[in-house]
N, CA, C and O atoms as CSV, one atom per row, in Angstrom:
chain,resi,resn,atom,element,x,y,z
A,1,MET,N,N,-21.490,-3.558,-31.984
A,1,MET,CA,C,-21.189,-2.199,-32.366
A,1,MET,C,C,-22.499,-1.419,-32.468
A,1,MET,O,O,-23.499,-1.938,-32.963
A,2,PHE,N,N,-22.490,-0.213,-32.015
A,2,PHE,CA,C,-23.666,0.644,-31.992
A,2,PHE,C,C,-23.803,1.317,-33.346
A,2,PHE,O,O,-22.871,1.986,-33.794
A,3,LEU,N,N,-24.931,1.159,-34.002
A,3,LEU,CA,C,-25.140,1.761,-35.313
A,3,LEU,C,C,-26.198,2.840,-35.235
A,3,LEU,O,O,-27.210,2.671,-34.554
A,4,PHE,N,N,-25.981,3.930,-35.914
A,4,PHE,CA,C,-26.924,5.029,-35.949
A,4,PHE,C,C,-27.651,5.020,-37.285
A,4,PHE,O,O,-27.322,5.810,-38.171
A,5,ARG,N,N,-28.597,4.173,-37.439
A,5,ARG,CA,C,-29.316,4.125,-38.700
A,5,ARG,C,C,-30.800,4.457,-38.537
A,5,ARG,O,O,-31.349,5.190,-39.360
A,6,ASP,N,N,-31.453,3.949,-37.517
A,6,ASP,CA,C,-32.874,4.214,-37.356
A,6,ASP,C,C,-33.157,4.493,-35.896
A,6,ASP,O,O,-33.297,3.573,-35.090
A,7,SER,N,N,-33.241,5.770,-35.563
A,7,SER,CA,C,-33.475,6.141,-34.181
A,7,SER,C,C,-34.957,6.366,-33.899
A,7,SER,O,O,-35.302,6.864,-32.827
A,8,SER,N,N,-35.837,6.017,-34.824
A,8,SER,CA,C,-37.252,6.323,-34.675
A,8,SER,C,C,-37.998,5.326,-33.798
A,8,SER,O,O,-39.147,5.584,-33.439
A,9,LYS,N,N,-37.394,4.207,-33.444
A,9,LYS,CA,C,-38.084,3.213,-32.636
A,9,LYS,C,C,-38.347,3.757,-31.246
A,9,LYS,O,O,-37.433,4.246,-30.582
A,10,GLY,N,N,-39.586,3.676,-30.807
A,10,GLY,CA,C,-39.945,4.112,-29.479
A,10,GLY,C,C,-40.150,5.610,-29.345
A,10,GLY,O,O,-40.422,6.090,-28.245
A,11,ILE,N,N,-40.030,6.356,-30.418
A,11,ILE,CA,C,-40.231,7.801,-30.389
A,11,ILE,C,C,-41.587,8.098,-31.025
A,11,ILE,O,O,-41.866,7.628,-32.128
A,12,PRO,N,N,-42.438,8.878,-30.339
A,12,PRO,CA,C,-43.747,9.210,-30.911
A,12,PRO,C,C,-43.599,9.842,-32.296
A,12,PRO,O,O,-42.652,10.587,-32.545
A,13,SER,N,N,-44.529,9.544,-33.184
A,13,SER,CA,C,-44.429,10.051,-34.554
A,13,SER,C,C,-44.429,11.573,-34.604
A,13,SER,O,O,-43.870,12.154,-35.534
A,14,SER,N,N,-45.039,12.228,-33.634
A,14,SER,CA,C,-45.049,13.688,-33.626
A,14,SER,C,C,-43.658,14.265,-33.368
A,14,SER,O,O,-43.397,15.423,-33.693
A,15,CYS,N,N,-42.771,13.470,-32.789
A,15,CYS,CA,C,-41.413,13.936,-32.478
A,15,CYS,C,C,-40.396,13.484,-33.512
A,15,CYS,O,O,-39.252,13.940,-33.493
A,16,GLN,N,N,-40.790,12.603,-34.406
A,16,GLN,CA,C,-39.850,12.077,-35.382
A,16,GLN,C,C,-39.592,13.093,-36.477
A,16,GLN,O,O,-40.481,13.848,-36.871
A,17,ARG,N,N,-38.373,13.097,-36.954
A,17,ARG,CA,C,-37.995,13.953,-38.073
A,17,ARG,C,C,-38.695,13.430,-39.320
A,17,ARG,O,O,-38.669,12.229,-39.589
A,18,LYS,N,N,-39.311,14.311,-40.073
A,18,LYS,CA,C,-40.092,13.894,-41.234
A,18,LYS,C,C,-39.229,13.534,-42.433
A,18,LYS,O,O,-39.584,12.631,-43.191
A,19,ARG,N,N,-38.122,14.207,-42.623
A,19,ARG,CA,C,-37.250,13.924,-43.757
A,19,ARG,C,C,-36.000,13.221,-43.269
A,19,ARG,O,O,-35.537,13.433,-42.148
A,20,GLY,N,N,-35.469,12.383,-44.136
A,20,GLY,CA,C,-34.228,11.708,-43.790
A,20,GLY,C,C,-33.056,12.668,-43.826
A,20,GLY,O,O,-33.140,13.753,-44.403
A,21,GLY,N,N,-31.979,12.263,-43.213
A,21,GLY,CA,C,-30.776,13.083,-43.229
A,21,GLY,C,C,-30.038,12.995,-41.924
A,21,GLY,O,O,-30.494,12.337,-40.989
A,22,PRO,N,N,-28.900,13.651,-41.848
A,22,PRO,CA,C,-28.087,13.563,-40.640
A,22,PRO,C,C,-28.691,14.333,-39.471
A,22,PRO,O,O,-29.227,15.429,-39.637
A,23,VAL,N,N,-28.594,13.742,-38.304
A,23,VAL,CA,C,-29.064,14.339,-37.064
A,23,VAL,C,C,-27.902,14.259,-36.077
A,23,VAL,O,O,-27.262,13.213,-35.970
A,24,PRO,N,N,-27.617,15.341,-35.356
A,24,PRO,CA,C,-26.502,15.284,-34.404
A,24,PRO,C,C,-26.692,14.177,-33.370
A,24,PRO,O,O,-27.811,13.900,-32.936
A,25,VAL,N,N,-25.600,13.561,-32.991
A,25,VAL,CA,C,-25.596,12.542,-31.952
A,25,VAL,C,C,-25.806,13.260,-30.619
A,25,VAL,O,O,-25.226,14.319,-30.381
A,26,THR,N,N,-26.627,12.686,-29.762
A,26,THR,CA,C,-26.905,13.314,-28.469
A,26,THR,C,C,-25.937,12.820,-27.395
A,26,THR,O,O,-25.246,11.816,-27.565
A,27,GLU,N,N,-25.911,13.544,-26.310
A,27,GLU,CA,C,-25.076,13.169,-25.167
A,27,GLU,C,C,-25.470,11.789,-24.639
A,27,GLU,O,O,-24.604,10.974,-24.320
A,28,ALA,N,N,-26.768,11.529,-24.548
A,28,ALA,CA,C,-27.245,10.226,-24.058
A,28,ALA,C,C,-26.807,9.091,-24.985
A,28,ALA,O,O,-26.434,8.017,-24.514
A,29,GLN,N,N,-26.849,9.323,-26.297
A,29,GLN,CA,C,-26.415,8.295,-27.240
A,29,GLN,C,C,-24.915,8.026,-27.092
A,29,GLN,O,O,-24.485,6.874,-27.149
A,30,LEU,N,N,-24.128,9.071,-26.904
A,30,LEU,CA,C,-22.690,8.891,-26.736
A,30,LEU,C,C,-22.387,8.101,-25.464
A,30,LEU,O,O,-21.490,7.258,-25.458
A,31,LYS,N,N,-23.118,8.366,-24.402
A,31,LYS,CA,C,-22.903,7.624,-23.159
A,31,LYS,C,C,-23.295,6.155,-23.331
A,31,LYS,O,O,-22.659,5.274,-22.752
A,32,ALA,N,N,-24.338,5.885,-24.124
A,32,ALA,CA,C,-24.735,4.496,-24.395
A,32,ALA,C,C,-23.648,3.781,-25.200
A,32,ALA,O,O,-23.367,2.607,-24.959
A,33,ILE,N,N,-23.044,4.478,-26.144
A,33,ILE,CA,C,-21.961,3.896,-26.932
A,33,ILE,C,C,-20.766,3.606,-26.024
A,33,ILE,O,O,-20.110,2.574,-26.157
A,34,PHE,N,N,-20.495,4.523,-25.105
A,34,PHE,CA,C,-19.403,4.313,-24.146
A,34,PHE,C,C,-19.576,2.977,-23.440
A,34,PHE,O,O,-18.633,2.191,-23.349
A,35,LYS,N,N,-20.766,2.725,-22.946
A,35,LYS,CA,C,-21.016,1.475,-22.222
A,35,LYS,C,C,-20.829,0.258,-23.131
A,35,LYS,O,O,-20.330,-0.774,-22.684
A,36,GLN,N,N,-21.225,0.370,-24.401
A,36,GLN,CA,C,-21.066,-0.743,-25.322
A,36,GLN,C,C,-19.607,-0.976,-25.714
A,36,GLN,O,O,-19.204,-2.116,-25.942
A,37,CYS,N,N,-18.824,0.080,-25.795
A,37,CYS,CA,C,-17.419,-0.044,-26.202
A,37,CYS,C,C,-16.513,-0.458,-25.052
A,37,CYS,O,O,-15.358,-0.819,-25.276
A,38,ASP,N,N,-17.020,-0.411,-23.827
A,38,ASP,CA,C,-16.251,-0.864,-22.664
A,38,ASP,C,C,-16.340,-2.386,-22.616
A,38,ASP,O,O,-17.089,-2.945,-21.815
A,39,THR,N,N,-15.581,-3.045,-23.469
A,39,THR,CA,C,-15.726,-4.484,-23.682
A,39,THR,C,C,-15.358,-5.328,-22.474
A,39,THR,O,O,-15.929,-6.403,-22.287
A,40,ASN,N,N,-14.422,-4.875,-21.648
A,40,ASN,CA,C,-14.060,-5.664,-20.466
A,40,ASN,C,C,-14.847,-5.246,-19.219
A,40,ASN,O,O,-14.611,-5.771,-18.131
A,41,ARG,N,N,-15.764,-4.320,-19.374
A,41,ARG,CA,C,-16.690,-3.877,-18.321
A,41,ARG,C,C,-15.983,-3.397,-17.051
A,41,ARG,O,O,-16.442,-3.664,-15.940
A,42,ASP,N,N,-14.851,-2.680,-17.226
A,42,ASP,CA,C,-14.150,-2.153,-16.059
A,42,ASP,C,C,-14.519,-0.702,-15.749
A,42,ASP,O,O,-13.958,-0.102,-14.832
A,43,GLY,N,N,-15.461,-0.135,-16.510
A,43,GLY,CA,C,-15.924,1.223,-16.259
A,43,GLY,C,C,-15.023,2.310,-16.809
A,43,GLY,O,O,-15.157,3.478,-16.443
A,44,ARG,N,N,-14.112,1.933,-17.681
A,44,ARG,CA,C,-13.224,2.903,-18.302
A,44,ARG,C,C,-12.859,2.431,-19.703
A,44,ARG,O,O,-12.939,1.244,-20.018
A,45,LEU,N,N,-12.455,3.389,-20.537
A,45,LEU,CA,C,-12.099,3.062,-21.918
A,45,LEU,C,C,-10.593,3.159,-22.113
A,45,LEU,O,O,-9.979,4.182,-21.812
A,46,SER,N,N,-10.010,2.080,-22.621
A,46,SER,CA,C,-8.598,2.073,-23.005
A,46,SER,C,C,-8.468,2.748,-24.367
A,46,SER,O,O,-9.471,3.104,-24.986
A,47,LYS,N,N,-7.237,2.922,-24.831
A,47,LYS,CA,C,-7.044,3.529,-26.149
A,47,LYS,C,C,-7.703,2.679,-27.241
A,47,LYS,O,O,-8.297,3.225,-28.170
A,48,GLN,N,N,-7.604,1.352,-27.139
A,48,GLN,CA,C,-8.232,0.474,-28.136
A,48,GLN,C,C,-9.751,0.595,-28.072
A,48,GLN,O,O,-10.412,0.636,-29.110
A,49,GLU,N,N,-10.307,0.652,-26.876
A,49,GLU,CA,C,-11.758,0.803,-26.739
A,49,GLU,C,C,-12.201,2.168,-27.246
A,49,GLU,O,O,-13.281,2.291,-27.824
A,50,LEU,N,N,-11.382,3.198,-27.036
A,50,LEU,CA,C,-11.691,4.522,-27.583
A,50,LEU,C,C,-11.635,4.494,-29.105
A,50,LEU,O,O,-12.450,5.130,-29.775
A,51,LYS,N,N,-10.684,3.764,-29.640
A,51,LYS,CA,C,-10.588,3.611,-31.101
A,51,LYS,C,C,-11.864,2.960,-31.627
A,51,LYS,O,O,-12.404,3.393,-32.645
A,52,ASN,N,N,-12.350,1.923,-30.943
A,52,ASN,CA,C,-13.606,1.276,-31.338
A,52,ASN,C,C,-14.784,2.234,-31.194
A,52,ASN,O,O,-15.698,2.232,-32.018
A,53,PHE,N,N,-14.759,3.057,-30.136
A,53,PHE,CA,C,-15.796,4.068,-29.907
A,53,PHE,C,C,-15.894,4.994,-31.116
A,53,PHE,O,O,-16.980,5.201,-31.657
A,54,PHE,N,N,-14.759,5.552,-31.539
A,54,PHE,CA,C,-14.785,6.486,-32.670
A,54,PHE,C,C,-15.061,5.778,-33.991
A,54,PHE,O,O,-15.672,6.363,-34.885
A,55,ALA,N,N,-14.626,4.542,-34.129
A,55,ALA,CA,C,-14.959,3.784,-35.340
A,55,ALA,C,C,-16.464,3.574,-35.427
A,55,ALA,O,O,-17.033,3.635,-36.517
A,56,SER,N,N,-17.126,3.325,-34.281
A,56,SER,CA,C,-18.578,3.123,-34.289
A,56,SER,C,C,-19.330,4.403,-34.644
A,56,SER,O,O,-20.480,4.353,-35.081
A,57,LEU,N,N,-18.675,5.553,-34.453
A,57,LEU,CA,C,-19.270,6.835,-34.842
A,57,LEU,C,C,-18.991,7.180,-36.300
A,57,LEU,O,O,-19.493,8.179,-36.815
A,58,GLY,N,N,-18.183,6.345,-36.967
A,58,GLY,CA,C,-17.874,6.579,-38.374
A,58,GLY,C,C,-16.657,7.454,-38.595
A,58,GLY,O,O,-16.491,7.999,-39.686
A,59,SER,N,N,-15.801,7.606,-37.597
A,59,SER,CA,C,-14.598,8.421,-37.738
A,59,SER,C,C,-13.687,7.826,-38.802
A,59,SER,O,O,-13.539,6.607,-38.890
A,60,HIS,N,N,-13.077,8.688,-39.607
A,60,HIS,CA,C,-12.150,8.229,-40.633
A,60,HIS,C,C,-10.791,7.882,-40.037
A,60,HIS,O,O,-10.049,7.089,-40.616
A,61,LEU,N,N,-10.457,8.462,-38.892
A,61,LEU,CA,C,-9.180,8.224,-38.226
A,61,LEU,C,C,-9.425,7.901,-36.751
A,61,LEU,O,O,-9.051,8.686,-35.880
A,62,PRO,N,N,-10.043,6.767,-36.463
A,62,PRO,CA,C,-10.408,6.478,-35.072
A,62,PRO,C,C,-9.215,6.362,-34.128
A,62,PRO,O,O,-9.337,6.730,-32.959
A,63,GLY,N,N,-8.080,5.869,-34.583
A,63,GLY,CA,C,-6.898,5.770,-33.734
A,63,GLY,C,C,-6.366,7.144,-33.351
A,63,GLY,O,O,-5.962,7.367,-32.210
A,64,TRP,N,N,-6.369,8.059,-34.307
A,64,TRP,CA,C,-5.931,9.432,-34.050
A,64,TRP,C,C,-6.882,10.110,-33.076
A,64,TRP,O,O,-6.446,10.786,-32.145
A,65,ARG,N,N,-8.185,9.928,-33.291
A,65,ARG,CA,C,-9.185,10.505,-32.382
A,65,ARG,C,C,-9.018,9.958,-30.973
A,65,ARG,O,O,-9.151,10.699,-30.000
A,66,ALA,N,N,-8.729,8.669,-30.857
A,66,ALA,CA,C,-8.545,8.051,-29.538
A,66,ALA,C,C,-7.382,8.709,-28.802
A,66,ALA,O,O,-7.485,8.993,-27.608
A,67,GLY,N,N,-6.290,8.951,-29.496
A,67,GLY,CA,C,-5.149,9.624,-28.883
A,67,GLY,C,C,-5.476,11.043,-28.470
A,67,GLY,O,O,-5.079,11.490,-27.394
A,68,ARG,N,N,-6.201,11.754,-29.324
A,68,ARG,CA,C,-6.594,13.140,-29.006
A,68,ARG,C,C,-7.492,13.201,-27.785
A,68,ARG,O,O,-7.300,14.048,-26.912
A,69,VAL,N,N,-8.472,12.311,-27.717
A,69,VAL,CA,C,-9.405,12.371,-26.590
A,69,VAL,C,C,-8.705,11.984,-25.291
A,69,VAL,O,O,-9.064,12.491,-24.229
A,70,LEU,N,N,-7.722,11.102,-25.354
A,70,LEU,CA,C,-6.962,10.781,-24.148
A,70,LEU,C,C,-6.235,12.027,-23.630
A,70,LEU,O,O,-6.164,12.250,-22.422
A,71,ARG,N,N,-5.704,12.825,-24.538
A,71,ARG,CA,C,-5.034,14.051,-24.120
A,71,ARG,C,C,-6.017,15.067,-23.554
A,71,ARG,O,O,-5.654,15.846,-22.672
A,72,HIS,N,N,-7.255,15.074,-24.044
A,72,HIS,CA,C,-8.255,16.046,-23.602
A,72,HIS,C,C,-9.048,15.596,-22.376
A,72,HIS,O,O,-9.302,16.396,-21.476
A,73,ALA,N,N,-9.435,14.344,-22.334
A,73,ALA,CA,C,-10.386,13.888,-21.312
A,73,ALA,C,C,-9.754,13.116,-20.158
A,73,ALA,O,O,-10.373,12.992,-19.102
A,74,ASP,N,N,-8.556,12.601,-20.327
A,74,ASP,CA,C,-7.921,11.787,-19.290
A,74,ASP,C,C,-7.275,12.698,-18.242
A,74,ASP,O,O,-6.072,12.953,-18.283
A,75,GLY,N,N,-8.081,13.177,-17.317
A,75,GLY,CA,C,-7.635,14.149,-16.326
A,75,GLY,C,C,-6.547,13.636,-15.401
A,75,GLY,O,O,-5.640,14.390,-15.050
A,76,ASN,N,N,-6.610,12.374,-14.994
A,76,ASN,CA,C,-5.601,11.845,-14.084
A,76,ASN,C,C,-4.429,11.195,-14.824
A,76,ASN,O,O,-3.520,10.653,-14.195
A,77,GLU,N,N,-4.448,11.248,-16.140
A,77,GLU,CA,C,-3.370,10.761,-17.007
A,77,GLU,C,C,-2.973,9.310,-16.735
A,77,GLU,O,O,-1.790,8.970,-16.722
A,78,ASP,N,N,-3.984,8.457,-16.517
A,78,ASP,CA,C,-3.707,7.039,-16.301
A,78,ASP,C,C,-3.812,6.218,-17.576
A,78,ASP,O,O,-3.640,5.000,-17.547
A,79,GLY,N,N,-4.095,6.882,-18.709
A,79,GLY,CA,C,-4.189,6.180,-19.988
A,79,GLY,C,C,-5.570,5.639,-20.296
A,79,GLY,O,O,-5.745,4.891,-21.258
A,80,TYR,N,N,-6.555,6.010,-19.487
A,80,TYR,CA,C,-7.936,5.557,-19.663
A,80,TYR,C,C,-8.887,6.729,-19.478
A,80,TYR,O,O,-8.564,7.702,-18.796
A,81,VAL,N,N,-10.064,6.627,-20.093
A,81,VAL,CA,C,-11.149,7.562,-19.825
A,81,VAL,C,C,-12.141,6.808,-18.955
A,81,VAL,O,O,-12.800,5.874,-19.411
A,82,SER,N,N,-12.239,7.222,-17.700
A,82,SER,CA,C,-13.133,6.563,-16.753
A,82,SER,C,C,-14.506,7.222,-16.798
A,82,SER,O,O,-14.700,8.225,-17.484
A,83,GLU,N,N,-15.449,6.657,-16.068
A,83,GLU,CA,C,-16.794,7.243,-16.025
A,83,GLU,C,C,-16.752,8.645,-15.439
A,83,GLU,O,O,-17.563,9.491,-15.816
A,84,ASP,N,N,-15.822,8.909,-14.522
A,84,ASP,CA,C,-15.673,10.253,-13.957
A,84,ASP,C,C,-15.202,11.252,-15.010
A,84,ASP,O,O,-15.487,12.446,-14.908
A,85,GLU,N,N,-14.490,10.771,-16.009
A,85,GLU,CA,C,-13.955,11.629,-17.072
A,85,GLU,C,C,-14.825,11.588,-18.334
A,85,GLU,O,O,-14.464,12.164,-19.361
A,86,LEU,N,N,-15.953,10.916,-18.252
A,86,LEU,CA,C,-16.816,10.711,-19.414
A,86,LEU,C,C,-17.330,12.021,-20.001
A,86,LEU,O,O,-17.478,12.138,-21.217
A,87,ASP,N,N,-17.603,13.002,-19.151
A,87,ASP,CA,C,-18.109,14.272,-19.668
A,87,ASP,C,C,-17.121,14.909,-20.646
A,87,ASP,O,O,-17.533,15.499,-21.645
A,88,GLY,N,N,-15.823,14.794,-20.365
A,88,GLY,CA,C,-14.817,15.325,-21.286
A,88,GLY,C,C,-14.841,14.611,-22.621
A,88,GLY,O,O,-14.698,15.242,-23.668
A,89,LEU,N,N,-15.021,13.300,-22.592
A,89,LEU,CA,C,-15.119,12.507,-23.823
A,89,LEU,C,C,-16.358,12.910,-24.616
A,89,LEU,O,O,-16.289,13.098,-25.831
A,90,VAL,N,N,-17.483,13.043,-23.933
A,90,VAL,CA,C,-18.736,13.407,-24.593
A,90,VAL,C,C,-18.625,14.796,-25.206
A,90,VAL,O,O,-19.037,15.001,-26.347
A,91,LYS,N,N,-18.077,15.747,-24.471
A,91,LYS,CA,C,-17.928,17.109,-25.005
A,91,LYS,C,C,-17.021,17.120,-26.234
A,91,LYS,O,O,-17.300,17.816,-27.210
A,92,TYR,N,N,-15.939,16.351,-26.183
A,92,TYR,CA,C,-15.026,16.265,-27.325
A,92,TYR,C,C,-15.752,15.697,-28.541
A,92,TYR,O,O,-15.664,16.252,-29.637
A,93,ALA,N,N,-16.471,14.587,-28.348
A,93,ALA,CA,C,-17.182,13.952,-29.468
A,93,ALA,C,C,-18.278,14.868,-30.023
A,93,ALA,O,O,-18.503,14.897,-31.233
A,94,LEU,N,N,-18.955,15.609,-29.155
A,94,LEU,CA,C,-19.985,16.539,-29.632
A,94,LEU,C,C,-19.359,17.664,-30.456
A,94,LEU,O,O,-19.938,18.088,-31.456
A,95,ARG,N,N,-18.188,18.151,-30.051
A,95,ARG,CA,C,-17.502,19.193,-30.822
A,95,ARG,C,C,-17.083,18.689,-32.197
A,95,ARG,O,O,-16.975,19.472,-33.141
A,96,CYS,N,N,-16.850,17.395,-32.314
A,96,CYS,CA,C,-16.463,16.804,-33.612
A,96,CYS,C,C,-17.633,16.760,-34.582
A,96,CYS,O,O,-17.425,16.601,-35.785
A,97,GLY,N,N,-18.862,16.898,-34.085
A,97,GLY,CA,C,-20.040,16.992,-34.942
A,97,GLY,C,C,-20.515,15.693,-35.550
A,97,GLY,O,O,-21.039,15.702,-36.663
A,98,TYR,N,N,-20.355,14.578,-34.865
A,98,TYR,CA,C,-20.833,13.303,-35.394
A,98,TYR,C,C,-22.356,13.328,-35.521
A,98,TYR,O,O,-23.057,13.954,-34.726
A,99,THR,N,N,-22.844,12.628,-36.541
A,99,THR,CA,C,-24.281,12.566,-36.801
A,99,THR,C,C,-24.687,11.122,-37.041
A,99,THR,O,O,-23.850,10.237,-37.218
A,100,HIS,N,N,-26.001,10.912,-37.040
A,100,HIS,CA,C,-26.557,9.629,-37.459
A,100,HIS,C,C,-27.671,9.929,-38.445
A,100,HIS,O,O,-28.138,11.064,-38.539
A,101,ILE,N,N,-28.091,8.923,-39.170
A,101,ILE,CA,C,-29.070,9.101,-40.233
A,101,ILE,C,C,-30.447,8.673,-39.761
A,101,ILE,O,O,-30.620,7.581,-39.219
A,102,VAL,N,N,-31.426,9.546,-39.972
A,102,VAL,CA,C,-32.831,9.215,-39.702
A,102,VAL,C,C,-33.482,8.972,-41.043
A,102,VAL,O,O,-33.408,9.810,-41.941
A,103,LYS,N,N,-34.126,7.813,-41.180
A,103,LYS,CA,C,-34.788,7.450,-42.447
A,103,LYS,C,C,-36.113,8.151,-42.589
A,103,LYS,O,O,-36.805,7.965,-43.590
């Protein structure tokens, strides 16, 4: 599971946030989580994998979020969010305002 606790590794100190607190999740981080939540490595997320995706972001209702994103991002209505539909998933998650903590 992808955890957002310390994003300072590998980032120059001049670019690091000086105070702790929530920082918005970036598009690149969401795409990395997508790859980690695709447990069967078929290049698409099922409803269960989407539920795990939102749970890893700290969603209080990951199953509900998974259903919502399927309605928003699943353009071909096959019940999965594929890599071609990933931008819709990322935009949806960014609108939800998920954050991670920088120490």
